[in-house]
N, C-alpha and C positions, 0 to 999 in steps of 0.2 A: 406227191402233195401232202401225204400223211406225215412226212418228216419235217416239213416246214414249221408247223405249230410247235413241235417239240424243240426244235432248234431255237425258235423264237422265244419260248418260255425259258430255256436255259440262259439265253442272252440277257433276258429281262432279269432273271435271278441274279446273275453275276453282276449286272450293272447296279442292282439294288444293294448287293453285298458291298461293292466298292464304295458306293455312296455312304452306306452305313459306317464303313471303316473310316472314311474321310471325316464324317461328323464326329465319330468317337475320338479320332486324333485331334481334331480341332478343340473339342471340349476338354481333352486332357491337357493340351497346350494352354488353353485359357485358364484351367484350374491351377496349373503350375505357375503361370504368370501372376494370377491373383494371390496365390500363397506367397510368392517371392515379394510382391509389393507390400503385403501385410506385414511381412517380417522386416522389410527395409524401412518402413515408415517410422517405427520407434527409433531405429538407429540414426536416421536422418534427423529426426526431431531432437534426439539427445545430443547429436553433434552440434546442432545449431544453438542449443541452450546451454551447453556445458561451458564454463568459463575457460578462456584460453590463458594459460599461465604466462605472465609477463616476465621476460628474461631480465635477470638482475643487471643493472647498469654497470658497464665496465668501469673499473677504477681509473680516474683521470691520470694521465701520464705526467710525471713530474716535469717542471720546466727545464729547459736545457741548462747545463752548467755555464757559469761565466768563464770567458776565456782569459780575462785579466783579473788577478786577485786584488788589484788596487781599485777595482771598479765593481765590487759585489753589490747586489741588491738584497737588503735584509728588511724584514717586516715582522712586527710582533705586537704585543699588547700586555697590559698588566690588569690585575683584578684581585679580589680577596684571596688570601692564602690560607693554609691550614695551620690553625693555632696549635702550639705545643702545650702540653699539660703544665699548668701553673705559670705559663708565660704571661707577662703583663704588657708586652709590646704587641703592636698590630702587624700581622704577617701580610706581606704583599707578594703575590705570585707573578712572575714574569715568564713570558714564552716568546720565542722568536725562531725564525729559520732564515737561512741565506742560500743563495744559488751557487755556492761553492764551498770547498773545504776550508775550515778555519782551525787554528791552533790556539786561539785565545780571544777573549773579549772583555770589555769593560762597560759597566753601567755607571753613568754619571748623573747624579741626582742634584736637584737644586735645594733639597731639604735634607737634614741629617738622617743617615742610616744608622740604626743601632745594632744590627746584627745581620748575619747571612746564613744561608744554607750551604754547607761545605761541598756537597756533591750533587750538582744538577742532574736531571734525567735527560738522556739523549735517546731519541727514537728515529727510525728512518722515515721515509716519506709515507709509508703505509701504516706507521704507528707502532712498529715492532721495536721493543727496547733493544738497544745496542750495548756492547761491552765498553765502548769508548766512554770516557768520563772526563770531567773537568774538576779541578780543585780550585776553590775560591777563597779569597782572603781580603783583608783590608784593615785599615785603622778605624776604630769605631768609638764614639760617633764620628762619622765622616761622610764624604760626599761621593764615594766611588766604591764599586764592587769589582774586583779584579779576578779574573778566572783564566787558568791556563790548562791545557790538555790537548785534545785533538778529536775531530770528527773523522769519518772515513772519507774516501775519495768520492763517495756518492753525494750529490748535491741535495739541497732542500731537506736536510736532516733537522729535526725539531729539538730544541733545547728548552727545558722547563726548570726553573729554579725559584728561589724565594729569598727575600730579605725582610727585615722588620723596621718599622718606624715607631716613634714614640707618641703618636696621636692617632685618632680615628681616621680610617681610610678616606672617608668622604668629607673630612674637615678641610675647609679652604684656608690657605692655599694647598692644593692637592699635589702629591708627588707626581713628577713627570720625568722619567729617566730617559736619557739619551744613550744609545748603544753605539759602540765602536768595536769592530772586529779586526783581528789580525791573522795573518797566515805566514808561517815561517817555512822555508823550503831550501833545499840545496840546489845550487846552480853553479856548475863547473867547480865543484868542490868547496864553494863558499856558501855560507848561510845568508839567505836573502829574506827580508821580512816585508810583507805587503800589509797595507792597512786600508780599511774602507769605513766610511761613516762621516759624521754621526747620522744615526737613524732615530727618529723620535718614536718611542713606544706608546706615547700618549698618556692621557690621564686615566685613572682607574675606571674599569667597566663596572656597571651595576650601581652607580651613584646617582642621586637625583640631580636634575639640571639646576645650574646656577647661572649667574651673569657671566661667569668665566668659562662656561662649558663651550667646547669646540675650539678653544684657543690654546693650542699646544705650544711648546717652547719654540719650535722651529717655524711654524706657519702663522704665529700670532702677529698681528699688524703692530709694528712698533713705531709707525710714522714714516714719512719719507726720508730717504737718505740725505744727510747734510750735504749742502752744495758749497763749493769753495767760492767765497766772495771775491770780488775784484780787489778789495782792499788787502785781503790776505795774499793774493797773487802779487800785488804791487809791493807789499812788504817783503815778500820772498825775494823779489829782484833787488830791493834795497839791502836786504840782508847780505847779499854777496859782497856789495861794496862795503857794508859795515864790517864784515869779517876782514876784508882787506885792510881797512883802516884801523881795525881794533887790535892789532898785535900789541900795542902798548897802551891803548886807551880803554874807556869804559863802554863806548858804543858797541863795539864788537861783542863784549861779554853779555850785554843785555840782549842782543839779537840771538846769540847762540843759546841763551837760556830759554827762550820761548820755543 
């Protein structure tokens, strides 16, 4: 019986020791968890408040090239040009692009052109200058700017040039050029030339509005198309007989003259 109290005290001692170790382990784990949480809070807060960089928008892909060089689509505009030192004329800058390769173009104006820039700038769709160039000429004062050269096979290249006029850019009537483009190529050993247009480059940008604003040369309303009258149709039928009778007379001559 004397051994039972000793054994009982040892068991109690070991149980208390194990309990103390468990509490120490728990407190250690709690301390480590609290420390990790305190370190993580600034990082989480920083991640939530830091601005997220916006990726740069991808450059738009150029439109597909046209399959028929006689059916190109071209678009452009005109505006104030760069004045030369001592120049008295008004510079007009034009720019355009087409969805296919070209080897020449013409600008037709309704008002006299007094001079041109000899070598327009050619850039690709991304705006990088190209080695390809055009040479321009014409009779001045005149109503056309004629340019020959070549763009590459890449479509939607941008062409920027300049011509001059003898009055202020915004004075009415304002210059409104039409654009026609050409493309010459070899097919079965022969030179073939395609042509597309005209395309209206419009009135100058940057000018105040007037009563004529928005009325370009191609889309301005000119009134309804003339209709053939019944009288003219009837006259046409009589004309056939008149020509038949008019080999030696005056009636046939009158009808053929109209």
